[in-house]
N, C-alpha and C positions, 0 to 999 in steps of 0.2 A: 574555383571548383575544378578539381581533377577530373571528376566523373560528372559529365553534364547531361547524362541521359536518365531521367527519372524512371522511365520505362524499365530500365535495367533493375532498379531497386524494386519496383513494384512486381515485376514478373518473377523475381527470385526470392520472395518472402517464403520463409519456412513454415510449414503447417504444424511442426512439432519439434521441440528440443527436449522432450520428456524421456527420461529413463525410468526404470522400475523403482529407483529410490524416490522418485517424485511422489508416489502414491501414499506410502506410509513409512515413517521412520520407526521401524520395529525395535531397534536398539534403544531409542528414546523411550518408547512405550514400555519395554521391559524394565528399564531402569526406574521409571516412575512408579510402576507397580510394585517393584521390589522394595521401595522406600516405605511402603505401608503394608507389605505382604503379611507380616506377623500380626499386625492389628486386624487385618481383614480375616485372617484365619480365626482369631479370637471371636470376632463378630459373627462368624459362621455358626457359632453355638446358638444364636437366636433363631435360626431358620426352623420354622415349624412349631416353635414353643407356644404353649397355650396361654399362660399368664405372662405374655410377652412384654408388657409395660414394665412390670416388676423385674422380670429377668433382664430387660434392657438397662434399667437404672442400676441394678446390682452389678451387672457386668462392667458398666462404664465406671462405676465407683471403685470396683476392684482393680480394673485396668484402665486408668485414666488416659493412658497413651492412646487408647482407641479413639479418642475424641478427634484426633487429627485426621483420621481416616473417614470420618462421617460426611464431610462435605462432598467427597469423591463419590459417594453413593447416590448423590443427587446430581452428579455431573457438573460440579462447580469447584474451583480452586478455593481453598480456605481463605487465602488473602483477598479474593474477590468478594466472598460472601460477607466478610466483616464490613465491607463498604456498601452493602446492599440492604438497606432497611426494608424489612418485610412488612407489607401493609396487612393488618389484621381486620380492618373494617373498610371494605372497598367503597362503601357509600360515603364515608366522611373524608377520607384522604387527608387526615390531619396528623401532625407529628405524634400526638399522643397515642395513636393507634398503629405506630410503626415499631417493630422490634429489631434489635440487633443481636445476633447470636454469634458468639465467637467459639471456635473449636481449637482449643489448644490444651495439651495435657496438663498445663500449669494454670489454666484459666478457671476462675470461680463461677463457671456456668451453673446455674441452679438446676435442681432436679425438675422443676417446673418448666424451665426453658428447654431442657433436653427433651422432655415429653411433648412439648408443643412442636418441636422440630420433628420428632419421631412420628407423631400422628399426622400433623398438617402436611408434611412433605409426602405422605403416603407410604413412607418406608415400613411402618408397622404393618400395613395390609400386605405389601409385597413379600415381607419376610415371613409373616404369620401364615400366609397361604401358600408358601413355598413357590412363588413365581420365579424366584432365583434359587438355584441349586448350590452355587459356590460363589462367594463374593470375590474371590481372587479372579476367577474367569470373567465374572461380570465386569469388574473394574478394568480388566484388560481390554474389554470391548469399549468401556467409557474412554480409556486413554487413546484407543484408535480413533474414536470419534473426535476427541480433542485435537489429535494430530492432523486431522483433515483441514482444520483452520489454518494450519501452517503452510499449506500448499502454495498460497500466494507468495510467501516469502521464499519458498523453495524454487519458484519459477525464476525469481531474480538471481538466486544463488547458482542455478543451473546455467543461466546465461553468463554469469560472471565466470564460472568455471570454464566454459567453452572458450570465451575470449582470452582468459588467462593462459590457456593451452597454446593459442596462436601467438600471444605475446612472448611466451617462453620460447617457443620455437624460433621466432623472429630474432630474439635477443641472442640466442645461441649462435645463429648464423651471422649476426651483425654484432660483434663484440663491443663496438662502441656504444651500443644501446643497452639500457638497463630499465627495468620497470618496477613499480611497487603497486600493491593492492591497497584499497582503502586510503587513498592519498589525501591526507589532511594538510593544512598549511604547515603544521609542525613537522610532519614526516617528510614532506617535500624538501624543507630546509635541511633536515638532518641527513637525508639520503642523497640529495642532489646539490645541496648548498645553493638552492634557488629560492629567492624571495617571491611570494605571490601575494596579491590582495585578494581577499574573499568578501563576498557580499553578505555573508551571515556567519555567525560563530560556529554554527553546526555543519557548515559546508564540508563535505567530504566526497571527493571524486572516486569513482570506482577504480580508476587506474591513473597512474602517472607514468609516462614514457619519456625517457631523457636520452639525448644524444650528447655524450660528453665531448665529441670532437668540436662541435660548434655551440655547446651549451644551449641546445634547443629543447624546449619542454613541450610535450603534448599531454593535454588532460583529456581523459576519456570517461564517458558515461555510457552505460549499457542498459538495455531493458528489452523485454519481450512481452508481447500482448497476444494472447491466443483468442481473446474475445474483444469485441468493440465496446463502445461506451462514450459518454460525454467527456470522460477524463482525457481521452486521447487528444482532443483539440487543445485542451489546456496544457497538456505535456508538450506538444509541439511548440506552442507559444513560449513555454518556459525555456526550451532549449534555444530558441531564438535569442532571448534575452541573455541566457548564460553565454552563448556563443559570442555575442557582442561584448559582454563584460570581460571575458577572457582575451578576446582579440586585441582589446585596447592595451593589454599588457605584453603584447608581442608574443603571445603564447597561442599555440594552435589547439583548437577544441575539436574533438572527434566524437560524434554521436553515433553509436553502433546500436541500431534498433531493428527488431524483426518481429514476425508473427502475423498471422492472417487477420488479426484484429484491425490492422491498419487498412484493410480493404473497405472498412466502414468509415474511415476518416482520411481518404486519400488527399483531399484538398489541403487540410492543414499540414499534413506530412510533406506535400510537395512544396508548399509555401516555405516551410523550414529547410527543405532540401535546396531550394533556390536561394535562400537567404544566407545560410551557413556555408562555410567552406567544405566541411566534410560530414556528410550524413550517409552512412553506409549500412548494409546488413551483413549477415554472416557469410553469405555466398561471396560477396565482394571481398570480405576479409580473407576467406579461404583462397581466393584467386589472386592474392598478392597486393592488396590495396596498400599495405604498409610499405612495400618496396617502392611504390609509386610516389610517396610523399617525402622520401628520404633521399 
């Protein structure tokens, strides 16, 4: 252990790594809405119509491509909806009372099924009574809502981007080093001509760092936890196991983790800090940790 003061790690945990891009990926939102913008504008015709059930069926029959936009109106992806049988009789909960509805412009969905969806989903009421003024704007909001579910993944991406920046600068200053992102067994062999054993076929390290002068390989995992939870204890244990597995191959394992969430799980973090060779945070990385191990 090059750095033997756990207090240094604990006292320099970052309370945020978030940028404005973390909140909403508006480019993705715009792209998803654009995919069905024409269909949504066609469906705008239904807003405020009196004989709306007939108008709905006539419109969908005339423009069958509008079917692909219908699931978005109830905030669900069409590929998800087809795997979600809808219970029509909650008292019985038997297969005969479940319906599958598919929304594809080439699907033979019956008029009866379309009307069931239109009425039971409450879309009929929403459109008939003009609770929505414009379906394109409405679906833009739906897509923003969808995008909030991706924030967890974006946290990991932000952390990887930060670490990648440090690795890039380090390799520019130390030309005997090179690194790769998403380091699979195959990529490590291709880029560094280095054979590694993996504990599972899906194993992919966030980074691989290689010193060509002595053929030394470092495998790096990174994560950030803004909030606590039971998962943190399991995560710390997982990286103890992974560190042991990698070390047996004469490969150094570096775990870069950060976030105030660790303040709720300091004991398991300290156990892994004392067990593994290299457990650091971003502040340690910024202050030249990589130079100390090479």
